[in-house]
C-alpha positions in Angstrom: -9.6 94.3 -290.0 -8.5 90.8 -289.2 -12.0 89.9 -288.0 -13.5 90.8 -291.3 -10.9 88.8 -293.2 -11.7 85.8 -291.1 -15.4 86.2 -291.7 -14.8 86.3 -295.4 -12.6 83.2 -295.4 -15.0 81.2 -293.2 -17.9 82.4 -295.4 -16.0 81.1 -298.5 -15.4 77.8 -296.7 -19.1 77.4 -295.9 -20.1 78.2 -299.5 -17.8 75.4 -300.6 -19.7 73.1 -298.4 -16.9 72.4 -295.9 -18.9 72.8 -292.7 -16.5 70.9 -290.5 -13.5 73.0 -291.7 -15.5 76.1 -291.0 -16.4 75.0 -287.5 -12.7 74.1 -286.9 -11.7 77.6 -288.1 -14.1 79.3 -285.8 -13.0 77.2 -282.9 -9.4 78.0 -283.7 -10.2 81.7 -283.8 -12.0 81.5 -280.5 -9.1 79.6 -278.8 -6.6 82.1 -280.2 -8.7 85.0 -278.9 -8.8 83.4 -275.4 -5.0 83.0 -275.3 -4.4 86.6 -276.5 -6.7 87.9 -273.8 -4.8 85.7 -271.2 -1.4 87.0 -272.3 -2.7 90.6 -272.4 -4.0 90.2 -268.8 -0.7 88.8 -267.6 1.5 91.3 -269.3 -0.5 94.5 -268.8 -2.8 93.9 -265.9 -0.8 91.6 -263.7 1.2 92.7 -260.6 4.9 93.7 -260.9 7.1 90.9 -259.7 10.3 93.0 -259.7 11.6 96.4 -260.7 13.3 96.6 -264.1 16.4 98.8 -264.2 16.8 100.5 -267.5 20.2 100.5 -269.2 20.2 103.9 -270.7 23.3 103.7 -272.9 22.4 100.4 -274.4 18.8 101.4 -275.1 19.9 104.6 -276.9 22.3 102.6 -279.1 19.7 100.0 -280.0 16.9 102.5 -280.7 19.3 104.7 -282.7 20.4 101.7 -284.8 16.9 100.6 -285.5 15.8 104.2 -286.4 18.7 104.5 -288.8 17.8 101.2 -290.5 14.2 102.2 -290.7 14.9 105.6 -292.2 17.4 104.1 -294.8 14.9 101.4 -295.9 12.2 104.0 -296.1 14.2 106.3 -298.3 15.8 103.6 -300.3 13.3 100.7 -300.4 15.1 99.0 -303.4 17.8 97.9 -300.9 15.2 95.5 -299.3 13.1 95.0 -302.4 15.9 93.5 -304.5 15.8 90.5 -302.1 12.0 90.1 -302.8 11.0 89.1 -306.3 7.6 90.6 -307.1 
């Protein structure tokens, strides 16, 4: 979806006659893509450097807290929406 949004924005920039801005936008998108691929490779395809020991009690607490917050804001969105003026 993001790809199509970028295409529409760059198309609009070209239609306005700002070719240099469009070229800069395309270069920025390509550089961003290269860095995202680099990070993906290091995180998911790289070798393990050390073993991570999972802290079970702490993880259960954090996941439970975030789940409760998520459920409450889903059931009562006005709690969050009152801070956003739409």
